[in-house]
mmCIF file of the C-alpha atoms, coordinates in Angstrom:
data_MODEL
# 
_entry.id   MODEL 
# 
loop_
_atom_site.group_PDB 
_atom_site.id 
_atom_site.type_symbol 
_atom_site.label_atom_id 
_atom_site.label_alt_id 
_atom_site.label_comp_id 
_atom_site.label_asym_id 
_atom_site.label_entity_id 
_atom_site.label_seq_id 
_atom_site.pdbx_PDB_ins_code 
_atom_site.Cartn_x 
_atom_site.Cartn_y 
_atom_site.Cartn_z 
_atom_site.occupancy 
_atom_site.B_iso_or_equiv 
_atom_site.pdbx_formal_charge 
_atom_site.auth_seq_id 
_atom_site.auth_comp_id 
_atom_site.auth_asym_id 
_atom_site.auth_atom_id 
_atom_site.pdbx_PDB_model_num 
ATOM 1   C CA . MET A 1 1   ? -0.129  0.132  -0.097  1.00 0.00 ? 1   MET A CA 1 
ATOM 2   C CA . LYS A 1 2   ? 1.260   3.668  -0.837  1.00 0.00 ? 2   LYS A CA 1 
ATOM 3   C CA . ILE A 1 3   ? 0.209   6.650  0.910   1.00 0.00 ? 3   ILE A CA 1 
ATOM 4   C CA . ARG A 1 4   ? 0.176   9.899  -1.306  1.00 0.00 ? 4   ARG A CA 1 
ATOM 5   C CA . LEU A 1 5   ? -1.206  13.345 -1.642  1.00 0.00 ? 5   LEU A CA 1 
ATOM 6   C CA . ALA A 1 6   ? -4.554  13.263 -3.228  1.00 0.00 ? 6   ALA A CA 1 
ATOM 7   C CA . THR A 1 7   ? -5.284  14.546 -6.703  1.00 0.00 ? 7   THR A CA 1 
ATOM 8   C CA . GLN A 1 8   ? -8.300  16.007 -8.684  1.00 0.00 ? 8   GLN A CA 1 
ATOM 9   C CA . SER A 1 9   ? -8.563  12.627 -10.112 1.00 0.00 ? 9   SER A CA 1 
ATOM 10  C CA . ASP A 1 10  ? -8.982  10.892 -6.643  1.00 0.00 ? 10  ASP A CA 1 
ATOM 11  C CA . LEU A 1 11  ? -12.251 12.843 -5.896  1.00 0.00 ? 11  LEU A CA 1 
ATOM 12  C CA . PRO A 1 12  ? -14.740 10.139 -7.287  1.00 0.00 ? 12  PRO A CA 1 
ATOM 13  C CA . ALA A 1 13  ? -13.308 7.657  -5.190  1.00 0.00 ? 13  ALA A CA 1 
ATOM 14  C CA . ILE A 1 14  ? -12.783 9.672  -2.186  1.00 0.00 ? 14  ILE A CA 1 
ATOM 15  C CA . ASN A 1 15  ? -16.456 11.031 -2.418  1.00 0.00 ? 15  ASN A CA 1 
ATOM 16  C CA . GLU A 1 16  ? -17.628 7.511  -2.768  1.00 0.00 ? 16  GLU A CA 1 
ATOM 17  C CA . ILE A 1 17  ? -15.890 6.432  0.252   1.00 0.00 ? 17  ILE A CA 1 
ATOM 18  C CA . TYR A 1 18  ? -17.316 9.361  2.313   1.00 0.00 ? 18  TYR A CA 1 
ATOM 19  C CA . ASN A 1 19  ? -20.849 8.642  1.107   1.00 0.00 ? 19  ASN A CA 1 
ATOM 20  C CA . GLN A 1 20  ? -20.325 5.074  2.158   1.00 0.00 ? 20  GLN A CA 1 
ATOM 21  C CA . ALA A 1 21  ? -19.917 6.471  5.776   1.00 0.00 ? 21  ALA A CA 1 
ATOM 22  C CA . VAL A 1 22  ? -22.945 8.720  5.275   1.00 0.00 ? 22  VAL A CA 1 
ATOM 23  C CA . ARG A 1 23  ? -25.286 5.733  4.375   1.00 0.00 ? 23  ARG A CA 1 
ATOM 24  C CA . LYS A 1 24  ? -24.010 3.894  7.249   1.00 0.00 ? 24  LYS A CA 1 
ATOM 25  C CA . ARG A 1 25  ? -24.832 6.626  9.738   1.00 0.00 ? 25  ARG A CA 1 
ATOM 26  C CA . TYR A 1 26  ? -23.086 7.401  13.047  1.00 0.00 ? 26  TYR A CA 1 
ATOM 27  C CA . CYS A 1 27  ? -19.727 7.506  10.985  1.00 0.00 ? 27  CYS A CA 1 
ATOM 28  C CA . THR A 1 28  ? -20.426 11.239 10.022  1.00 0.00 ? 28  THR A CA 1 
ATOM 29  C CA . ALA A 1 29  ? -22.911 13.841 11.128  1.00 0.00 ? 29  ALA A CA 1 
ATOM 30  C CA . ASP A 1 30  ? -24.029 14.395 7.654   1.00 0.00 ? 30  ASP A CA 1 
ATOM 31  C CA . LEU A 1 31  ? -27.232 12.760 6.787   1.00 0.00 ? 31  LEU A CA 1 
ATOM 32  C CA . ASP A 1 32  ? -27.213 13.526 3.017   1.00 0.00 ? 32  ASP A CA 1 
ATOM 33  C CA . GLU A 1 33  ? -24.778 12.439 0.432   1.00 0.00 ? 33  GLU A CA 1 
ATOM 34  C CA . ILE A 1 34  ? -22.274 14.773 -0.611  1.00 0.00 ? 34  ILE A CA 1 
ATOM 35  C CA . SER A 1 35  ? -22.304 15.566 -4.425  1.00 0.00 ? 35  SER A CA 1 
ATOM 36  C CA . MET A 1 36  ? -19.163 15.848 -6.642  1.00 0.00 ? 36  MET A CA 1 
ATOM 37  C CA . GLU A 1 37  ? -19.761 19.524 -6.558  1.00 0.00 ? 37  GLU A CA 1 
ATOM 38  C CA . GLN A 1 38  ? -19.621 19.830 -3.131  1.00 0.00 ? 38  GLN A CA 1 
ATOM 39  C CA . ARG A 1 39  ? -16.577 17.559 -2.644  1.00 0.00 ? 39  ARG A CA 1 
ATOM 40  C CA . THR A 1 40  ? -14.712 19.543 -5.499  1.00 0.00 ? 40  THR A CA 1 
ATOM 41  C CA . LYS A 1 41  ? -15.244 22.857 -3.313  1.00 0.00 ? 41  LYS A CA 1 
ATOM 42  C CA . TRP A 1 42  ? -14.053 20.969 -0.437  1.00 0.00 ? 42  TRP A CA 1 
ATOM 43  C CA . PHE A 1 43  ? -10.834 19.550 -2.281  1.00 0.00 ? 43  PHE A CA 1 
ATOM 44  C CA . ASP A 1 44  ? -10.338 23.338 -3.257  1.00 0.00 ? 44  ASP A CA 1 
ATOM 45  C CA . GLY A 1 45  ? -9.915  24.082 0.119   1.00 0.00 ? 45  GLY A CA 1 
ATOM 46  C CA . HIS A 1 46  ? -7.693  21.853 1.119   1.00 0.00 ? 46  HIS A CA 1 
ATOM 47  C CA . ARG A 1 47  ? -4.534  23.118 -0.523  1.00 0.00 ? 47  ARG A CA 1 
ATOM 48  C CA . PRO A 1 48  ? -1.572  20.650 -0.196  1.00 0.00 ? 48  PRO A CA 1 
ATOM 49  C CA . GLU A 1 49  ? 0.881   22.933 1.144   1.00 0.00 ? 49  GLU A CA 1 
ATOM 50  C CA . GLU A 1 50  ? -1.390  23.913 4.166   1.00 0.00 ? 50  GLU A CA 1 
ATOM 51  C CA . TYR A 1 51  ? -4.053  21.204 4.700   1.00 0.00 ? 51  TYR A CA 1 
ATOM 52  C CA . PRO A 1 52  ? -3.431  18.150 2.464   1.00 0.00 ? 52  PRO A CA 1 
ATOM 53  C CA . VAL A 1 53  ? -5.577  15.375 1.917   1.00 0.00 ? 53  VAL A CA 1 
ATOM 54  C CA . PHE A 1 54  ? -3.792  11.897 1.583   1.00 0.00 ? 54  PHE A CA 1 
ATOM 55  C CA . VAL A 1 55  ? -4.862  8.877  -0.062  1.00 0.00 ? 55  VAL A CA 1 
ATOM 56  C CA . ALA A 1 56  ? -4.209  5.142  0.617   1.00 0.00 ? 56  ALA A CA 1 
ATOM 57  C CA . GLU A 1 57  ? -3.733  3.464  -2.846  1.00 0.00 ? 57  GLU A CA 1 
ATOM 58  C CA . GLU A 1 58  ? -3.222  -0.211 -3.841  1.00 0.00 ? 58  GLU A CA 1 
ATOM 59  C CA . SER A 1 59  ? -5.140  -1.136 -7.038  1.00 0.00 ? 59  SER A CA 1 
ATOM 60  C CA . GLY A 1 60  ? -7.543  1.722  -6.205  1.00 0.00 ? 60  GLY A CA 1 
ATOM 61  C CA . ILE A 1 61  ? -8.302  4.207  -3.597  1.00 0.00 ? 61  ILE A CA 1 
ATOM 62  C CA . LEU A 1 62  ? -8.609  2.336  -0.003  1.00 0.00 ? 62  LEU A CA 1 
ATOM 63  C CA . GLY A 1 63  ? -9.046  5.273  1.953   1.00 0.00 ? 63  GLY A CA 1 
ATOM 64  C CA . TRP A 1 64  ? -8.226  8.664  2.721   1.00 0.00 ? 64  TRP A CA 1 
ATOM 65  C CA . ILE A 1 65  ? -7.074  11.158 5.648   1.00 0.00 ? 65  ILE A CA 1 
ATOM 66  C CA . CYS A 1 66  ? -6.914  14.740 5.681   1.00 0.00 ? 66  CYS A CA 1 
ATOM 67  C CA . PHE A 1 67  ? -5.961  17.896 7.913   1.00 0.00 ? 67  PHE A CA 1 
ATOM 68  C CA . SER A 1 68  ? -8.351  20.608 8.056   1.00 0.00 ? 68  SER A CA 1 
ATOM 69  C CA . PRO A 1 69  ? -8.210  24.011 9.751   1.00 0.00 ? 69  PRO A CA 1 
ATOM 70  C CA . TYR A 1 70  ? -9.636  24.505 13.285  1.00 0.00 ? 70  TYR A CA 1 
ATOM 71  C CA . ARG A 1 71  ? -11.628 28.095 13.256  1.00 0.00 ? 71  ARG A CA 1 
ATOM 72  C CA . ALA A 1 72  ? -9.831  29.264 10.014  1.00 0.00 ? 72  ALA A CA 1 
ATOM 73  C CA . GLY A 1 73  ? -8.322  32.557 10.017  1.00 0.00 ? 73  GLY A CA 1 
ATOM 74  C CA . ARG A 1 74  ? -7.670  32.727 13.856  1.00 0.00 ? 74  ARG A CA 1 
ATOM 75  C CA . ARG A 1 75  ? -3.796  32.759 14.042  1.00 0.00 ? 75  ARG A CA 1 
ATOM 76  C CA . ALA A 1 76  ? -3.569  31.512 17.586  1.00 0.00 ? 76  ALA A CA 1 
ATOM 77  C CA . LEU A 1 77  ? -5.133  28.362 16.369  1.00 0.00 ? 77  LEU A CA 1 
ATOM 78  C CA . GLN A 1 78  ? -3.174  27.910 13.417  1.00 0.00 ? 78  GLN A CA 1 
ATOM 79  C CA . SER A 1 79  ? -1.191  25.071 15.068  1.00 0.00 ? 79  SER A CA 1 
ATOM 80  C CA . ALA A 1 80  ? -4.216  22.815 15.564  1.00 0.00 ? 80  ALA A CA 1 
ATOM 81  C CA . ALA A 1 81  ? -5.570  20.809 13.126  1.00 0.00 ? 81  ALA A CA 1 
ATOM 82  C CA . GLU A 1 82  ? -8.553  18.213 12.592  1.00 0.00 ? 82  GLU A CA 1 
ATOM 83  C CA . VAL A 1 83  ? -7.851  14.921 11.399  1.00 0.00 ? 83  VAL A CA 1 
ATOM 84  C CA . SER A 1 84  ? -10.754 13.175 9.231   1.00 0.00 ? 84  SER A CA 1 
ATOM 85  C CA . TYR A 1 85  ? -10.401 9.664  7.747   1.00 0.00 ? 85  TYR A CA 1 
ATOM 86  C CA . TYR A 1 86  ? -12.456 7.249  5.974   1.00 0.00 ? 86  TYR A CA 1 
ATOM 87  C CA . ILE A 1 87  ? -11.843 3.677  4.765   1.00 0.00 ? 87  ILE A CA 1 
ATOM 88  C CA . HIS A 1 88  ? -13.605 1.854  1.736   1.00 0.00 ? 88  HIS A CA 1 
ATOM 89  C CA . GLU A 1 89  ? -16.028 -0.432 3.109   1.00 0.00 ? 89  GLU A CA 1 
ATOM 90  C CA . GLU A 1 90  ? -14.623 -3.431 1.558   1.00 0.00 ? 90  GLU A CA 1 
ATOM 91  C CA . HIS A 1 91  ? -11.146 -2.819 3.353   1.00 0.00 ? 91  HIS A CA 1 
ATOM 92  C CA . LEU A 1 92  ? -12.404 -2.072 6.807   1.00 0.00 ? 92  LEU A CA 1 
ATOM 93  C CA . GLN A 1 93  ? -10.426 -3.836 9.750   1.00 0.00 ? 93  GLN A CA 1 
ATOM 94  C CA . LYS A 1 94  ? -7.171  -4.453 7.694   1.00 0.00 ? 94  LYS A CA 1 
ATOM 95  C CA . GLY A 1 95  ? -5.066  -1.948 9.419   1.00 0.00 ? 95  GLY A CA 1 
ATOM 96  C CA . ILE A 1 96  ? -5.399  1.199  6.617   1.00 0.00 ? 96  ILE A CA 1 
ATOM 97  C CA . GLY A 1 97  ? -6.705  3.521  9.322   1.00 0.00 ? 97  GLY A CA 1 
ATOM 98  C CA . SER A 1 98  ? -3.698  2.787  11.334  1.00 0.00 ? 98  SER A CA 1 
ATOM 99  C CA . GLN A 1 99  ? -1.231  3.433  8.569   1.00 0.00 ? 99  GLN A CA 1 
ATOM 100 C CA . LEU A 1 100 ? -2.795  6.416  7.469   1.00 0.00 ? 100 LEU A CA 1 
ATOM 101 C CA . MET A 1 101 ? -3.064  7.661  11.126  1.00 0.00 ? 101 MET A CA 1 
ATOM 102 C CA . GLN A 1 102 ? 0.681   7.072  11.715  1.00 0.00 ? 102 GLN A CA 1 
ATOM 103 C CA . PHE A 1 103 ? 1.487   8.770  8.574   1.00 0.00 ? 103 PHE A CA 1 
ATOM 104 C CA . VAL A 1 104 ? -0.305  12.052 9.338   1.00 0.00 ? 104 VAL A CA 1 
ATOM 105 C CA . ILE A 1 105 ? 1.108   12.111 12.734  1.00 0.00 ? 105 ILE A CA 1 
ATOM 106 C CA . CYS A 1 106 ? 4.300   11.750 11.290  1.00 0.00 ? 106 CYS A CA 1 
ATOM 107 C CA . GLU A 1 107 ? 3.562   14.454 8.587   1.00 0.00 ? 107 GLU A CA 1 
ATOM 108 C CA . ALA A 1 108 ? 2.051   16.876 11.171  1.00 0.00 ? 108 ALA A CA 1 
ATOM 109 C CA . PRO A 1 109 ? 5.159   18.860 12.149  1.00 0.00 ? 109 PRO A CA 1 
ATOM 110 C CA . LYS A 1 110 ? 5.964   19.659 8.442   1.00 0.00 ? 110 LYS A CA 1 
ATOM 111 C CA . TYR A 1 111 ? 2.765   21.677 8.490   1.00 0.00 ? 111 TYR A CA 1 
ATOM 112 C CA . GLN A 1 112 ? 3.707   23.345 11.792  1.00 0.00 ? 112 GLN A CA 1 
ATOM 113 C CA . PHE A 1 113 ? 0.923   21.466 13.525  1.00 0.00 ? 113 PHE A CA 1 
ATOM 114 C CA . LYS A 1 114 ? 1.383   20.849 17.353  1.00 0.00 ? 114 LYS A CA 1 
ATOM 115 C CA . SER A 1 115 ? -1.977  19.449 18.198  1.00 0.00 ? 115 SER A CA 1 
ATOM 116 C CA . LEU A 1 116 ? -4.231  17.174 16.219  1.00 0.00 ? 116 LEU A CA 1 
ATOM 117 C CA . PHE A 1 117 ? -7.910  16.409 17.136  1.00 0.00 ? 117 PHE A CA 1 
ATOM 118 C CA . ALA A 1 118 ? -10.854 14.415 15.587  1.00 0.00 ? 118 ALA A CA 1 
ATOM 119 C CA . ILE A 1 119 ? -14.215 14.955 15.875  1.00 0.00 ? 119 ILE A CA 1 
ATOM 120 C CA . LEU A 1 120 ? -16.766 12.157 16.058  1.00 0.00 ? 120 LEU A CA 1 
ATOM 121 C CA . LEU A 1 121 ? -20.185 10.748 17.184  1.00 0.00 ? 121 LEU A CA 1 
ATOM 122 C CA . ALA A 1 122 ? -19.944 8.643  20.201  1.00 0.00 ? 122 ALA A CA 1 
ATOM 123 C CA . ALA A 1 123 ? -21.467 5.300  18.512  1.00 0.00 ? 123 ALA A CA 1 
ATOM 124 C CA . ASN A 1 124 ? -18.588 5.451  16.196  1.00 0.00 ? 124 ASN A CA 1 
ATOM 125 C CA . LEU A 1 125 ? -16.592 2.897  18.310  1.00 0.00 ? 125 LEU A CA 1 
ATOM 126 C CA . ALA A 1 126 ? -14.022 1.918  15.514  1.00 0.00 ? 126 ALA A CA 1 
ATOM 127 C CA . SER A 1 127 ? -12.895 5.645  15.390  1.00 0.00 ? 127 SER A CA 1 
ATOM 128 C CA . LEU A 1 128 ? -12.715 5.760  19.279  1.00 0.00 ? 128 LEU A CA 1 
ATOM 129 C CA . LYS A 1 129 ? -10.450 2.490  19.134  1.00 0.00 ? 129 LYS A CA 1 
ATOM 130 C CA . LEU A 1 130 ? -8.155  3.947  16.572  1.00 0.00 ? 130 LEU A CA 1 
ATOM 131 C CA . LEU A 1 131 ? -7.891  7.240  18.262  1.00 0.00 ? 131 LEU A CA 1 
ATOM 132 C CA . ALA A 1 132 ? -7.067  5.251  21.628  1.00 0.00 ? 132 ALA A CA 1 
ATOM 133 C CA . LYS A 1 133 ? -4.429  3.098  19.757  1.00 0.00 ? 133 LYS A CA 1 
ATOM 134 C CA . PHE A 1 134 ? -2.742  6.498  18.817  1.00 0.00 ? 134 PHE A CA 1 
ATOM 135 C CA . SER A 1 135 ? -2.756  8.219  22.156  1.00 0.00 ? 135 SER A CA 1 
ATOM 136 C CA . PHE A 1 136 ? -5.601  10.876 21.332  1.00 0.00 ? 136 PHE A CA 1 
ATOM 137 C CA . GLU A 1 137 ? -7.610  11.680 24.691  1.00 0.00 ? 137 GLU A CA 1 
ATOM 138 C CA . ARG A 1 138 ? -11.212 13.186 25.197  1.00 0.00 ? 138 ARG A CA 1 
ATOM 139 C CA . TRP A 1 139 ? -10.769 16.656 25.024  1.00 0.00 ? 139 TRP A CA 1 
ATOM 140 C CA . GLY A 1 140 ? -14.521 17.602 24.662  1.00 0.00 ? 140 GLY A CA 1 
ATOM 141 C CA . LEU A 1 141 ? -18.004 16.533 24.890  1.00 0.00 ? 141 LEU A CA 1 
ATOM 142 C CA . MET A 1 142 ? -21.158 17.743 23.468  1.00 0.00 ? 142 MET A CA 1 
ATOM 143 C CA . PRO A 1 143 ? -23.976 15.891 24.780  1.00 0.00 ? 143 PRO A CA 1 
ATOM 144 C CA . HIS A 1 144 ? -27.075 14.670 22.817  1.00 0.00 ? 144 HIS A CA 1 
ATOM 145 C CA . VAL A 1 145 ? -26.358 17.240 20.079  1.00 0.00 ? 145 VAL A CA 1 
ATOM 146 C CA . ALA A 1 146 ? -26.611 14.823 16.992  1.00 0.00 ? 146 ALA A CA 1 
ATOM 147 C CA . ASP A 1 147 ? -29.875 13.879 15.783  1.00 0.00 ? 147 ASP A CA 1 
ATOM 148 C CA . ILE A 1 148 ? -29.692 11.048 13.587  1.00 0.00 ? 148 ILE A CA 1 
ATOM 149 C CA . ASP A 1 149 ? -33.051 9.452  12.357  1.00 0.00 ? 149 ASP A CA 1 
ATOM 150 C CA . GLY A 1 150 ? -34.655 10.641 15.663  1.00 0.00 ? 150 GLY A CA 1 
ATOM 151 C CA . GLU A 1 151 ? -32.034 9.333  18.001  1.00 0.00 ? 151 GLU A CA 1 
ATOM 152 C CA . THR A 1 152 ? -29.520 11.558 19.689  1.00 0.00 ? 152 THR A CA 1 
ATOM 153 C CA . CYS A 1 153 ? -25.849 11.068 20.029  1.00 0.00 ? 153 CYS A CA 1 
ATOM 154 C CA . ASP A 1 154 ? -23.015 12.657 21.741  1.00 0.00 ? 154 ASP A CA 1 
ATOM 155 C CA . HIS A 1 155 ? -20.286 14.732 19.592  1.00 0.00 ? 155 HIS A CA 1 
ATOM 156 C CA . LEU A 1 156 ? -16.822 13.972 20.914  1.00 0.00 ? 156 LEU A CA 1 
ATOM 157 C CA . TYR A 1 157 ? -13.463 15.823 20.470  1.00 0.00 ? 157 TYR A CA 1 
ATOM 158 C CA . TYR A 1 158 ? -10.524 13.804 20.765  1.00 0.00 ? 158 TYR A CA 1 
ATOM 159 C CA . GLY A 1 159 ? -6.946  15.010 20.503  1.00 0.00 ? 159 GLY A CA 1 
ATOM 160 C CA . ARG A 1 160 ? -3.457  14.711 21.010  1.00 0.00 ? 160 ARG A CA 1 
ATOM 161 C CA . ARG A 1 161 ? -0.316  16.819 21.224  1.00 0.00 ? 161 ARG A CA 1 
ATOM 162 C CA . VAL A 1 162 ? 1.983   16.011 18.312  1.00 0.00 ? 162 VAL A CA 1 
# 
């Protein structure tokens, strides 16, 4: 498996993997699938020199991970980055998420990130396990703020210093 910077041509695969998570519920707070137009706009906001998107590739895209700004434009927070990651449903539990997470933790200093955090739903047990494996700790809780199909769920912030 190879991890590399994502390109425009990866967007259909990136978007399909994300939309798999939307359809599963509790893997993202999005309830509606993301269009390619929305994904392209999102990708344009992830300039590779600031907030890159990386893909895991081996005969196709297996998953992806990215850095995103936290409170964009507020300079005191520019050394913190959100980490988001999604794995193709056919490649879950094969260590791809671990490889991607290890990769971005090692890459973070190149972008002057000192803190990484993930925002997730409390029901996303696979993400909680992955974050614990890489020494992320619970930094915040927003109880019962997510409403997914009539059920409420906690929104969590997990973070770690780099």
